[in-house]
C-alpha positions as CSV (number, residue, x, y, z in Angstrom):
1,M,0.0,0.1,0.2
2,I,3.4,2.1,0.1
3,G,3.0,5.1,-2.2
4,R,-1.1,4.9,-2.6
5,D,-3.3,7.8,-2.3
6,R,-4.6,7.8,1.3
7,N,-8.2,7.3,0.1
8,A,-7.2,4.1,-1.6
9,L,-5.9,2.5,1.8
10,V,-7.3,-0.6,3.6
11,T,-8.1,0.9,7.1
12,P,-6.9,0.8,9.8
13,A,-3.9,1.9,8.5
14,L,-0.8,3.7,9.9
15,I,-0.1,6.8,7.8
16,L,2.9,9.0,8.2
17,D,5.4,11.3,6.7
18,L,8.7,9.6,7.3
19,E,10.4,13.0,7.0
20,I,8.4,14.1,9.6
21,V,9.2,11.2,11.6
22,R,13.0,11.8,11.3
23,E,12.6,15.3,12.1
24,N,10.6,14.5,15.5
25,L,13.5,11.7,15.9
26,A,16.3,14.0,15.5
27,F,14.3,16.7,17.7
28,M,14.0,13.9,20.7
29,K,17.9,12.9,20.4
30,E,18.9,16.5,20.7
31,R,16.6,17.2,23.6
32,M,17.3,14.1,25.6
33,N,21.3,15.0,25.1
34,K,20.5,18.1,27.1
35,L,18.8,16.4,29.9
36,P,20.2,14.1,32.9
37,A,17.5,11.6,31.8
38,K,17.1,8.6,29.3
39,L,13.9,8.1,27.2
40,R,12.3,4.8,26.8
41,A,10.0,5.3,23.6
42,H,6.4,4.0,24.0
43,I,5.1,2.0,21.3
44,K,1.4,2.1,22.3
45,V,0.1,4.5,19.2
46,H,2.2,3.0,16.4
47,K,2.9,-0.5,17.6
48,S,5.5,-0.7,14.8
49,P,8.8,-2.6,15.1
50,E,10.3,-0.4,12.3
51,I,9.5,3.0,13.8
52,A,10.5,1.5,17.3
53,R,14.1,0.5,15.9
54,M,14.2,4.1,14.5
55,Q,13.5,5.4,18.1
56,V,16.2,3.2,19.4
57,D,18.8,3.9,16.8
58,A,18.0,7.9,17.6
59,G,19.0,7.1,21.5
60,A,15.9,5.7,23.1
61,I,17.0,3.0,25.8
62,G,14.6,0.8,24.7
63,V,10.7,0.4,24.2
64,G,7.7,0.5,26.6
65,T,4.9,-1.7,25.6
66,A,1.1,-1.7,27.2
67,T,0.9,-5.8,27.0
68,I,3.2,-8.5,26.9
69,W,2.0,-9.9,23.6
70,E,3.7,-6.3,22.1
71,A,6.7,-7.1,23.9
72,V,7.1,-10.5,22.3
73,V,6.8,-8.6,19.1
74,M,9.3,-5.9,19.8
75,A,11.9,-8.4,21.1
76,R,11.2,-10.5,18.0
77,A,12.0,-7.6,15.9
78,G,15.6,-7.2,17.6
79,I,14.7,-4.5,20.3
80,E,16.9,-5.6,23.2
81,D,15.4,-3.7,26.0
82,V,11.6,-3.9,26.7
83,F,9.5,-2.8,29.4
84,V,5.9,-3.9,29.9
85,I,4.5,-0.6,31.4
86,N,1.3,-2.5,32.8
87,E,0.9,-5.7,35.3
88,V,1.6,-8.8,33.7
89,V,-1.3,-11.1,35.4
90,G,-2.4,-14.6,34.4
91,P,-0.6,-17.7,33.8
92,E,-0.2,-17.7,30.1
93,K,1.2,-13.9,30.2
94,V,3.2,-14.7,33.1
95,Q,4.7,-17.7,31.6
96,T,5.1,-15.6,28.2
97,A,7.1,-13.1,30.2
98,A,9.3,-15.7,31.8
99,L,10.2,-17.4,28.5
100,L,10.7,-14.0,26.8
101,S,13.1,-13.0,29.6
102,R,15.3,-15.6,28.4
103,E,15.6,-13.5,25.2
104,V,15.8,-9.9,26.3
105,P,16.2,-8.1,29.7
106,L,12.4,-8.0,30.2
107,K,10.9,-5.6,32.9
108,V,7.3,-5.4,34.0
109,A,5.3,-3.3,36.2
110,V,4.0,-4.5,39.6
111,D,1.7,-3.4,42.2
112,D,0.7,-6.9,44.1
113,A,2.9,-9.2,46.2
114,S,1.0,-12.4,44.5
115,N,1.9,-11.4,41.3
116,V,5.6,-10.7,42.2
117,N,5.6,-14.2,43.5
118,A,3.8,-15.8,40.4
119,L,6.3,-13.9,38.2
120,A,9.3,-15.3,40.2
121,D,7.9,-18.8,40.1
122,A,7.6,-18.6,36.5
123,A,10.8,-17.3,36.0
124,K,12.7,-19.7,38.0
125,K,11.0,-22.5,36.4
126,A,12.3,-20.9,33.0
127,G,15.5,-20.2,34.1
128,S,15.3,-16.7,33.6
129,V,15.3,-13.5,35.4
130,I,12.1,-10.6,34.8
131,G,12.9,-7.4,36.5
132,C,10.3,-5.5,38.3
133,V,9.1,-2.1,38.4
134,I,6.9,-1.2,41.3
135,E,4.1,0.9,40.0
136,V,2.9,3.8,42.2
137,D,-0.7,5.1,41.9
138,T,0.1,8.9,41.4
139,G,-3.8,9.7,42.0
140,M,-5.6,8.4,39.0
141,L,-6.6,5.4,40.8
142,R,-6.2,2.8,38.0
143,C,-3.4,0.7,39.6
144,G,-0.1,1.0,41.4
145,V,0.5,0.8,45.2
146,S,-1.0,3.6,47.3
147,S,1.7,3.6,49.8
148,P,5.4,2.9,50.4
149,E,4.4,0.0,52.7
């Protein structure tokens, strides 16, 4: 479909101007070079391994995904640092995380001790390590721990 008129595309379709993408990536890189922080690119909107690779090549330390399934796609496309920015819950998803963490340094968000235990058990069985980042509720009341305890 590349090169066709936008009205001829089968939807849904990602439509973008690569020159603008490249300009945005250059701006991102220049801006981040001036800050005492590193950028992790979120792929929530584009879900494209090619664009994720462009973001990493422009200086992002890795990608953030909303689901373990997106993480699998990014890792298999060669992205070497993946963070699932949501909790990974349920036996199939936890096992997938444990297996994927044998391939890439995987991090997941956690906010519940039983979830941490499930992830640890699955990682032990898979012979892997899953990095966990404690999610803190910042007032949106969606997920995350509400206190340091």
